[in-house]
Biopython code that builds the backbone (N, CA, C, O; Angstrom):
import numpy as np
from Bio.PDB.StructureBuilder import StructureBuilder

atoms = [
    (1, "MET", "N", (7.105, 131.148, -157.611)),
    (1, "MET", "CA", (7.624, 129.926, -157.023)),
    (1, "MET", "C", (6.453, 129.152, -156.440)),
    (1, "MET", "O", (5.657, 129.706, -155.681)),
    (2, "SER", "N", (6.347, 127.911, -156.778)),
    (2, "SER", "CA", (5.185, 127.150, -156.360)),
    (2, "SER", "C", (5.314, 126.581, -154.959)),
    (2, "SER", "O", (4.342, 126.602, -154.203)),
    (3, "GLU", "N", (6.452, 126.086, -154.596)),
    (3, "GLU", "CA", (6.628, 125.482, -153.279)),
    (3, "GLU", "C", (7.740, 126.194, -152.523)),
    (3, "GLU", "O", (8.864, 126.322, -153.008)),
    (4, "ARG", "N", (7.404, 126.647, -151.340)),
    (4, "ARG", "CA", (8.361, 127.388, -150.518)),
    (4, "ARG", "C", (9.317, 126.437, -149.813)),
    (4, "ARG", "O", (8.922, 125.386, -149.310)),
    (5, "ARG", "N", (10.585, 126.835, -149.791)),
    (5, "ARG", "CA", (11.560, 126.105, -148.989)),
    (5, "ARG", "C", (11.791, 126.828, -147.667)),
    (5, "ARG", "O", (12.247, 126.231, -146.691)),
    (6, "ILE", "N", (11.475, 128.106, -147.647)),
    (6, "ILE", "CA", (11.617, 128.885, -146.418)),
    (6, "ILE", "C", (10.227, 129.084, -145.833)),
    (6, "ILE", "O", (9.358, 129.691, -146.460)),
    (7, "ALA", "N", (10.030, 128.571, -144.635)),
    (7, "ALA", "CA", (8.744, 128.687, -143.955)),
    (7, "ALA", "C", (8.610, 130.079, -143.346)),
    (7, "ALA", "O", (9.618, 130.718, -143.041)),
    (8, "PRO", "N", (7.381, 130.556, -143.166)),
    (8, "PRO", "CA", (7.175, 131.863, -142.541)),
    (8, "PRO", "C", (7.786, 131.974, -141.144)),
    (8, "PRO", "O", (8.138, 133.068, -140.704)),
    (9, "ASP", "N", (7.911, 130.850, -140.452)),
    (9, "ASP", "CA", (8.480, 130.895, -139.095)),
    (9, "ASP", "C", (9.996, 130.670, -139.080)),
    (9, "ASP", "O", (10.601, 130.610, -138.010)),
    (10, "ALA", "N", (10.610, 130.546, -140.259)),
    (10, "ALA", "CA", (12.063, 130.359, -140.336)),
    (10, "ALA", "C", (12.778, 131.651, -139.982)),
    (10, "ALA", "O", (12.395, 132.733, -140.427)),
    (11, "VAL", "N", (13.813, 131.523, -139.181)),
    (11, "VAL", "CA", (14.645, 132.673, -138.821)),
    (11, "VAL", "C", (15.813, 132.714, -139.802)),
    (11, "VAL", "O", (16.554, 131.742, -139.948)),
    (12, "CYS", "N", (15.962, 133.848, -140.467)),
    (12, "CYS", "CA", (16.993, 133.995, -141.500)),
    (12, "CYS", "C", (18.118, 134.903, -141.019)),
    (12, "CYS", "O", (17.895, 135.838, -140.250)),
    (13, "SER", "N", (19.317, 134.614, -141.478)),
    (13, "SER", "CA", (20.475, 135.452, -141.180)),
    (13, "SER", "C", (21.461, 135.358, -142.334)),
    (13, "SER", "O", (21.410, 134.433, -143.144)),
    (14, "LEU", "N", (22.359, 136.336, -142.391)),
    (14, "LEU", "CA", (23.396, 136.313, -143.425)),
    (14, "LEU", "C", (24.325, 135.132, -143.202)),
    (14, "LEU", "O", (24.617, 134.770, -142.061)),
    (15, "GLU", "N", (24.783, 134.541, -144.273)),
    (15, "GLU", "CA", (25.838, 133.537, -144.162)),
    (15, "GLU", "C", (27.094, 134.242, -143.671)),
    (15, "GLU", "O", (27.277, 135.437, -143.904)),
    (16, "ARG", "N", (27.945, 133.505, -143.001)),
    (16, "ARG", "CA", (29.108, 134.086, -142.325)),
    (16, "ARG", "C", (30.043, 134.876, -143.231)),
    (16, "ARG", "O", (30.609, 135.881, -142.800)),
    (17, "GLN", "N", (30.215, 134.446, -144.468)),
    (17, "GLN", "CA", (31.195, 135.105, -145.333)),
    (17, "GLN", "C", (30.695, 136.427, -145.917)),
    (17, "GLN", "O", (31.456, 137.128, -146.585)),
    (18, "TYR", "N", (29.427, 136.778, -145.677)),
    (18, "TYR", "CA", (28.867, 138.009, -146.224)),
    (18, "TYR", "C", (28.729, 139.081, -145.157)),
    (18, "TYR", "O", (28.480, 138.790, -143.987)),
    (19, "ARG", "N", (28.896, 140.329, -145.585)),
    (19, "ARG", "CA", (28.679, 141.466, -144.698)),
    (19, "ARG", "C", (27.878, 142.498, -145.471)),
    (19, "ARG", "O", (28.229, 142.864, -146.592)),
    (20, "LEU", "N", (26.795, 142.964, -144.857)),
    (20, "LEU", "CA", (25.962, 143.998, -145.462)),
    (20, "LEU", "C", (26.475, 145.359, -145.014)),
    (20, "LEU", "O", (26.684, 145.591, -143.824)),
    (21, "GLN", "N", (26.677, 146.253, -145.973)),
    (21, "GLN", "CA", (27.077, 147.612, -145.601)),
    (21, "GLN", "C", (26.701, 148.592, -146.694)),
    (21, "GLN", "O", (26.551, 148.229, -147.860)),
    (22, "TRP", "N", (26.552, 149.861, -146.280)),
    (22, "TRP", "CA", (26.328, 150.954, -147.222)),
    (22, "TRP", "C", (27.655, 151.251, -147.907)),
    (22, "TRP", "O", (28.683, 151.387, -147.243)),
    (23, "GLU", "N", (27.636, 151.349, -149.201)),
    (23, "GLU", "CA", (28.846, 151.651, -149.968)),
    (23, "GLU", "C", (28.666, 153.009, -150.641)),
    (23, "GLU", "O", (27.988, 153.113, -151.664)),
    (24, "PRO", "N", (29.276, 154.054, -150.067)),
    (24, "PRO", "CA", (29.091, 155.400, -150.625)),
    (24, "PRO", "C", (29.462, 155.505, -152.103)),
    (24, "PRO", "O", (28.778, 156.191, -152.862)),
    (25, "ALA", "N", (30.516, 154.846, -152.511)),
    (25, "ALA", "CA", (30.943, 154.931, -153.917)),
    (25, "ALA", "C", (29.886, 154.350, -154.860)),
    (25, "ALA", "O", (29.743, 154.808, -155.993)),
    (26, "GLN", "N", (29.151, 153.346, -154.390)),
    (26, "GLN", "CA", (28.111, 152.717, -155.209)),
    (26, "GLN", "C", (26.743, 153.376, -154.991)),
    (26, "GLN", "O", (25.811, 153.176, -155.769)),
    (27, "GLU", "N", (26.646, 154.165, -153.914)),
    (27, "GLU", "CA", (25.396, 154.800, -153.502)),
    (27, "GLU", "C", (24.288, 153.780, -153.289)),
    (27, "GLU", "O", (23.142, 153.995, -153.682)),
    (28, "CYS", "N", (24.650, 152.660, -152.657)),
    (28, "CYS", "CA", (23.672, 151.622, -152.345)),
    (28, "CYS", "C", (24.252, 150.687, -151.297)),
    (28, "CYS", "O", (25.441, 150.730, -150.981)),
    (29, "TYR", "N", (23.375, 149.836, -150.765)),
    (29, "TYR", "CA", (23.849, 148.775, -149.884)),
    (29, "TYR", "C", (24.429, 147.662, -150.736)),
    (29, "TYR", "O", (23.969, 147.404, -151.849)),
    (30, "VAL", "N", (25.441, 147.012, -150.197)),
    (30, "VAL", "CA", (26.088, 145.902, -150.887)),
    (30, "VAL", "C", (26.310, 144.756, -149.918)),
    (30, "VAL", "O", (26.337, 144.943, -148.702)),
    (31, "LEU", "N", (26.465, 143.585, -150.472)),
    (31, "LEU", "CA", (26.933, 142.426, -149.714)),
    (31, "LEU", "C", (28.392, 142.244, -150.085)),
    (31, "LEU", "O", (28.726, 142.024, -151.250)),
    (32, "LEU", "N", (29.243, 142.337, -149.103)),
    (32, "LEU", "CA", (30.666, 142.109, -149.333)),
    (32, "LEU", "C", (31.001, 140.675, -148.969)),
    (32, "LEU", "O", (30.467, 140.127, -148.005)),
    (33, "TYR", "N", (31.880, 140.076, -149.740)),
    (33, "TYR", "CA", (32.381, 138.732, -149.457)),
    (33, "TYR", "C", (33.812, 138.675, -149.966)),
    (33, "TYR", "O", (34.236, 139.550, -150.721)),
    (34, "PRO", "N", (34.564, 137.652, -149.560)),
    (34, "PRO", "CA", (36.005, 137.644, -149.889)),
    (34, "PRO", "C", (36.329, 137.828, -151.371)),
    (34, "PRO", "O", (37.351, 138.430, -151.701)),
    (35, "GLU", "N", (35.493, 137.329, -152.260)),
    (35, "GLU", "CA", (35.797, 137.408, -153.690)),
    (35, "GLU", "C", (35.216, 138.629, -154.371)),
    (35, "GLU", "O", (35.477, 138.849, -155.554)),
    (36, "GLY", "N", (34.432, 139.434, -153.660)),
    (36, "GLY", "CA", (33.844, 140.569, -154.347)),
    (36, "GLY", "C", (32.711, 141.244, -153.604)),
    (36, "GLY", "O", (32.684, 141.299, -152.374)),
    (37, "MET", "N", (31.773, 141.758, -154.394)),
    (37, "MET", "CA", (30.698, 142.579, -153.872)),
    (37, "MET", "C", (29.447, 142.375, -154.720)),
    (37, "MET", "O", (29.525, 142.212, -155.938)),
    (38, "ILE", "N", (28.294, 142.387, -154.055)),
    (38, "ILE", "CA", (27.011, 142.284, -154.741)),
    (38, "ILE", "C", (26.238, 143.552, -154.442)),
    (38, "ILE", "O", (25.959, 143.845, -153.280)),
    (39, "LYS", "N", (25.887, 144.312, -155.475)),
    (39, "LYS", "CA", (25.076, 145.513, -155.306)),
    (39, "LYS", "C", (23.619, 145.092, -155.100)),
    (39, "LYS", "O", (23.099, 144.249, -155.831)),
    (40, "LEU", "N", (22.972, 145.684, -154.105)),
    (40, "LEU", "CA", (21.582, 145.362, -153.812)),
    (40, "LEU", "C", (20.658, 146.493, -154.230)),
    (40, "LEU", "O", (21.004, 147.670, -154.130)),
    (41, "SER", "N", (19.484, 146.116, -154.696)),
    (41, "SER", "CA", (18.455, 147.120, -154.972)),
    (41, "SER", "C", (17.962, 147.668, -153.633)),
    (41, "SER", "O", (18.237, 147.092, -152.580)),
    (42, "GLY", "N", (17.248, 148.763, -153.681)),
    (42, "GLY", "CA", (16.713, 149.348, -152.458)),
    (42, "GLY", "C", (15.820, 148.400, -151.693)),
    (42, "GLY", "O", (15.920, 148.304, -150.470)),
    (43, "SER", "N", (14.944, 147.697, -152.395)),
    (43, "SER", "CA", (14.033, 146.769, -151.718)),
    (43, "SER", "C", (14.795, 145.572, -151.141)),
    (43, "SER", "O", (14.486, 145.116, -150.041)),
    (44, "ALA", "N", (15.782, 145.065, -151.871)),
    (44, "ALA", "CA", (16.590, 143.952, -151.350)),
    (44, "ALA", "C", (17.339, 144.379, -150.097)),
    (44, "ALA", "O", (17.440, 143.612, -149.139)),
    (45, "ALA", "N", (17.861, 145.594, -150.100)),
    (45, "ALA", "CA", (18.583, 146.093, -148.932)),
    (45, "ALA", "C", (17.666, 146.223, -147.729)),
    (45, "ALA", "O", (18.062, 145.902, -146.608)),
    (46, "GLU", "N", (16.434, 146.695, -147.952)),
    (46, "GLU", "CA", (15.480, 146.819, -146.842)),
    (46, "GLU", "C", (15.209, 145.460, -146.203)),
    (46, "GLU", "O", (15.074, 145.365, -144.983)),
    (47, "ILE", "N", (15.130, 144.428, -147.005)),
    (47, "ILE", "CA", (14.925, 143.075, -146.474)),
    (47, "ILE", "C", (16.180, 142.619, -145.740)),
    (47, "ILE", "O", (16.106, 142.153, -144.603)),
    (48, "MET", "N", (17.326, 142.754, -146.390)),
    (48, "MET", "CA", (18.581, 142.267, -145.805)),
    (48, "MET", "C", (18.918, 142.963, -144.491)),
    (48, "MET", "O", (19.477, 142.339, -143.589)),
    (49, "LYS", "N", (18.584, 144.252, -144.369)),
    (49, "LYS", "CA", (18.859, 144.990, -143.131)),
    (49, "LYS", "C", (18.088, 144.400, -141.951)),
    (49, "LYS", "O", (18.472, 144.610, -140.800)),
    (50, "ARG", "N", (17.029, 143.682, -142.213)),
    (50, "ARG", "CA", (16.182, 143.143, -141.153)),
    (50, "ARG", "C", (16.532, 141.695, -140.778)),
    (50, "ARG", "O", (15.902, 141.114, -139.895)),
    (51, "LEU", "N", (17.516, 141.127, -141.435)),
    (51, "LEU", "CA", (17.942, 139.760, -141.113)),
    (51, "LEU", "C", (18.871, 139.810, -139.908)),
    (51, "LEU", "O", (20.073, 140.032, -140.048)),
    (52, "ASP", "N", (18.305, 139.604, -138.733)),
    (52, "ASP", "CA", (19.085, 139.733, -137.503)),
    (52, "ASP", "C", (19.365, 138.402, -136.812)),
    (52, "ASP", "O", (19.968, 138.380, -135.739)),
    (53, "GLY", "N", (18.932, 137.292, -137.414)),
    (53, "GLY", "CA", (19.151, 135.991, -136.793)),
    (53, "GLY", "C", (18.199, 135.711, -135.646)),
    (53, "GLY", "O", (18.344, 134.703, -134.954)),
    (54, "LYS", "N", (17.227, 136.591, -135.435)),
    (54, "LYS", "CA", (16.246, 136.431, -134.352)),
    (54, "LYS", "C", (14.810, 136.517, -134.848)),
    (54, "LYS", "O", (13.908, 135.910, -134.270)),
    (55, "THR", "N", (14.604, 137.271, -135.918)),
    (55, "THR", "CA", (13.269, 137.536, -136.424)),
    (55, "THR", "C", (12.898, 136.531, -137.513)),
    (55, "THR", "O", (13.673, 136.290, -138.438)),
    (56, "ALA", "N", (11.711, 135.954, -137.394)),
    (56, "ALA", "CA", (11.210, 135.014, -138.398)),
    (56, "ALA", "C", (10.874, 135.767, -139.685)),
    (56, "ALA", "O", (10.666, 136.980, -139.672)),
    (57, "ALA", "N", (10.823, 135.038, -140.781)),
    (57, "ALA", "CA", (10.490, 135.632, -142.075)),
    (57, "ALA", "C", (9.166, 136.387, -141.996)),
    (57, "ALA", "O", (9.042, 137.469, -142.570)),
    (58, "SER", "N", (8.173, 135.834, -141.292)),
    (58, "SER", "CA", (6.886, 136.515, -141.168)),
    (58, "SER", "C", (7.030, 137.832, -140.411)),
    (58, "SER", "O", (6.316, 138.790, -140.705)),
    (59, "GLY", "N", (7.936, 137.893, -139.450)),
    (59, "GLY", "CA", (8.194, 139.130, -138.722)),
    (59, "GLY", "C", (8.850, 140.174, -139.600)),
    (59, "GLY", "O", (8.577, 141.367, -139.463)),
    (60, "ILE", "N", (9.709, 139.736, -140.497)),
    (60, "ILE", "CA", (10.346, 140.651, -141.446)),
    (60, "ILE", "C", (9.287, 141.246, -142.361)),
    (60, "ILE", "O", (9.295, 142.447, -142.628)),
    (61, "VAL", "N", (8.375, 140.407, -142.841)),
    (61, "VAL", "CA", (7.272, 140.886, -143.681)),
    (61, "VAL", "C", (6.454, 141.917, -142.913)),
    (61, "VAL", "O", (6.156, 142.994, -143.430)),
    (62, "GLN", "N", (6.092, 141.584, -141.678)),
    (62, "GLN", "CA", (5.288, 142.480, -140.853)),
    (62, "GLN", "C", (6.003, 143.813, -140.632)),
    (62, "GLN", "O", (5.385, 144.873, -140.728)),
    (63, "ASN", "N", (7.292, 143.761, -140.339)),
    (63, "ASN", "CA", (8.074, 144.972, -140.120)),
    (63, "ASN", "C", (8.099, 145.843, -141.369)),
    (63, "ASN", "O", (7.940, 147.060, -141.280)),
    (64, "LEU", "N", (8.293, 145.237, -142.516)),
    (64, "LEU", "CA", (8.324, 145.992, -143.768)),
    (64, "LEU", "C", (6.959, 146.571, -144.110)),
    (64, "LEU", "O", (6.874, 147.688, -144.620)),
    (65, "GLU", "N", (5.896, 145.831, -143.839)),
    (65, "GLU", "CA", (4.557, 146.337, -144.125)),
    (65, "GLU", "C", (4.206, 147.497, -143.193)),
    (65, "GLU", "O", (3.421, 148.368, -143.567)),
    (66, "GLN", "N", (4.777, 147.520, -141.987)),
    (66, "GLN", "CA", (4.595, 148.674, -141.100)),
    (66, "GLN", "C", (5.405, 149.869, -141.600)),
    (66, "GLN", "O", (4.946, 151.009, -141.533)),
    (67, "ALA", "N", (6.605, 149.602, -142.100)),
    (67, "ALA", "CA", (7.462, 150.675, -142.611)),
    (67, "ALA", "C", (6.930, 151.274, -143.911)),
    (67, "ALA", "O", (7.128, 152.456, -144.190)),
    (68, "PHE", "N", (6.254, 150.443, -144.700)),
    (68, "PHE", "CA", (5.707, 150.868, -145.989)),
    (68, "PHE", "C", (4.216, 150.536, -146.020)),
    (68, "PHE", "O", (3.806, 149.596, -146.701)),
    (69, "PRO", "N", (3.401, 151.301, -145.288)),
    (69, "PRO", "CA", (1.975, 150.988, -145.142)),
    (69, "PRO", "C", (1.222, 151.016, -146.477)),
    (69, "PRO", "O", (1.550, 151.764, -147.398)),
    (70, "GLY", "N", (0.205, 150.169, -146.528)),
    (70, "GLY", "CA", (-0.647, 150.123, -147.706)),
    (70, "GLY", "C", (-0.132, 149.251, -148.827)),
    (70, "GLY", "O", (-0.730, 149.194, -149.901)),
    (71, "VAL", "N", (0.974, 148.569, -148.584)),
    (71, "VAL", "CA", (1.559, 147.716, -149.625)),
    (71, "VAL", "C", (1.615, 146.279, -149.111)),
    (71, "VAL", "O", (2.115, 146.025, -148.016)),
    (72, "GLU", "N", (1.105, 145.351, -149.900)),
    (72, "GLU", "CA", (1.163, 143.923, -149.561)),
    (72, "GLU", "C", (2.521, 143.406, -150.034)),
    (72, "GLU", "O", (2.783, 143.349, -151.235)),
    (73, "LEU", "N", (3.374, 143.032, -149.097)),
    (73, "LEU", "CA", (4.754, 142.677, -149.426)),
    (73, "LEU", "C", (5.099, 141.204, -149.217)),
    (73, "LEU", "O", (6.205, 140.783, -149.556)),
    (74, "ARG", "N", (4.195, 140.429, -148.677)),
    (74, "ARG", "CA", (4.520, 139.054, -148.294)),
    (74, "ARG", "C", (5.151, 138.255, -149.436)),
    (74, "ARG", "O", (6.224, 137.676, -149.268)),
    (75, "GLU", "N", (4.499, 138.221, -150.579)),
    (75, "GLU", "CA", (5.007, 137.412, -151.699)),
    (75, "GLU", "C", (6.376, 137.888, -152.164)),
    (75, "GLU", "O", (7.271, 137.079, -152.405)),
    (76, "ASP", "N", (6.538, 139.202, -152.289)),
    (76, "ASP", "CA", (7.821, 139.740, -152.758)),
    (76, "ASP", "C", (8.948, 139.429, -151.779)),
    (76, "ASP", "O", (10.043, 139.044, -152.188)),
    (77, "VAL", "N", (8.678, 139.598, -150.488)),
    (77, "VAL", "CA", (9.713, 139.331, -149.480)),
    (77, "VAL", "C", (10.064, 137.849, -149.467)),
    (77, "VAL", "O", (11.242, 137.491, -149.466)),
    (78, "MET", "N", (9.059, 136.990, -149.456)),
    (78, "MET", "CA", (9.319, 135.553, -149.421)),
    (78, "MET", "C", (10.038, 135.105, -150.693)),
    (78, "MET", "O", (10.926, 134.255, -150.634)),
    (79, "ASP", "N", (9.666, 135.664, -151.828)),
    (79, "ASP", "CA", (10.360, 135.333, -153.084)),
    (79, "ASP", "C", (11.825, 135.744, -153.004)),
    (79, "ASP", "O", (12.707, 134.985, -153.406)),
    (80, "PHE", "N", (12.087, 136.953, -152.482)),
    (80, "PHE", "CA", (13.475, 137.400, -152.367)),
    (80, "PHE", "C", (14.253, 136.505, -151.415)),
    (80, "PHE", "O", (15.391, 136.139, -151.709)),
    (81, "LEU", "N", (13.663, 136.145, -150.282)),
    (81, "LEU", "CA", (14.353, 135.260, -149.338)),
    (81, "LEU", "C", (14.686, 133.918, -149.983)),
    (81, "LEU", "O", (15.752, 133.356, -149.732)),
    (82, "GLU", "N", (13.790, 133.410, -150.804)),
    (82, "GLU", "CA", (14.042, 132.158, -151.538)),
    (82, "GLU", "C", (15.254, 132.306, -152.456)),
    (82, "GLU", "O", (16.123, 131.435, -152.492)),
    (83, "VAL", "N", (15.304, 133.404, -153.190)),
    (83, "VAL", "CA", (16.410, 133.642, -154.121)),
    (83, "VAL", "C", (17.718, 133.812, -153.347)),
    (83, "VAL", "O", (18.737, 133.224, -153.709)),
    (84, "ALA", "N", (17.687, 134.616, -152.280)),
    (84, "ALA", "CA", (18.894, 134.856, -151.483)),
    (84, "ALA", "C", (19.401, 133.554, -150.862)),
    (84, "ALA", "O", (20.608, 133.333, -150.760)),
    (85, "HIS", "N", (18.475, 132.703, -150.452)),
    (85, "HIS", "CA", (18.851, 131.401, -149.881)),
    (85, "HIS", "C", (19.469, 130.510, -150.958)),
    (85, "HIS", "O", (20.493, 129.866, -150.732)),
    (86, "ALA", "N", (18.841, 130.482, -152.119)),
    (86, "ALA", "CA", (19.350, 129.656, -153.228)),
    (86, "ALA", "C", (20.740, 130.115, -153.674)),
    (86, "ALA", "O", (21.558, 129.295, -154.090)),
    (87, "LYS", "N", (21.008, 131.410, -153.590)),
    (87, "LYS", "CA", (22.326, 131.941, -153.978)),
    (87, "LYS", "C", (23.358, 131.773, -152.877)),
    (87, "LYS", "O", (24.540, 132.040, -153.088)),
    (88, "GLY", "N", (22.919, 131.330, -151.697)),
    (88, "GLY", "CA", (23.849, 131.115, -150.597)),
    (88, "GLY", "C", (24.161, 132.349, -149.781)),
    (88, "GLY", "O", (25.100, 132.338, -148.986)),
    (89, "TRP", "N", (23.392, 133.424, -149.961)),
    (89, "TRP", "CA", (23.619, 134.645, -149.211)),
    (89, "TRP", "C", (23.135, 134.532, -147.768)),
    (89, "TRP", "O", (23.718, 135.113, -146.853)),
    (90, "ILE", "N", (22.050, 133.768, -147.584)),
    (90, "ILE", "CA", (21.446, 133.664, -146.249)),
    (90, "ILE", "C", (21.254, 132.208, -145.875)),
    (90, "ILE", "O", (21.254, 131.318, -146.726)),
    (91, "ARG", "N", (21.091, 131.989, -144.576)),
    (91, "ARG", "CA", (20.697, 130.670, -144.073)),
    (91, "ARG", "C", (19.351, 130.848, -143.373)),
    (91, "ARG", "O", (19.054, 131.911, -142.828)),
    (92, "ALA", "N", (18.558, 129.805, -143.398)),
    (92, "ALA", "CA", (17.226, 129.857, -142.783)),
    (92, "ALA", "C", (17.052, 128.627, -141.915)),
    (92, "ALA", "O", (17.352, 127.506, -142.326)),
    (93, "GLY", "N", (16.567, 128.857, -140.718)),
    (93, "GLY", "CA", (16.383, 127.735, -139.815)),
    (93, "GLY", "C", (15.255, 127.932, -138.865)),
    (93, "GLY", "O", (14.983, 127.060, -138.040)),
]
sb = StructureBuilder()
sb.init_structure("model")
sb.init_model(0)
sb.init_chain("A")
sb.init_seg("    ")
for serial, (resi, resn, name, xyz) in enumerate(atoms, 1):
    if name == "N":
        sb.init_residue(resn, " ", resi, " ")
    sb.init_atom(name, np.array(xyz, "f"), 0.0, 1.0, " ", f" {name:<3s}", serial, name[0])
structure = sb.get_structure()
């Protein structure tokens, strides 16, 4: 993605109609919404679990890089946040 719509200082949170939860039957985290369910990959779930409505995108990157040392995650996290925002899963402000 060439131009970011989500700034590093943007605070992200789930949109109201979505709920993140572990789904034992699927053996993964999912986003639940009135019309259905979205299965998340492990890395997507790690990002989504950190969307608390208080932490900036850069803080989420920092937290993940501490949890998974030795890995540069900034681009991947920001790319995922862009996709999640475009799909309407999250809001950024």
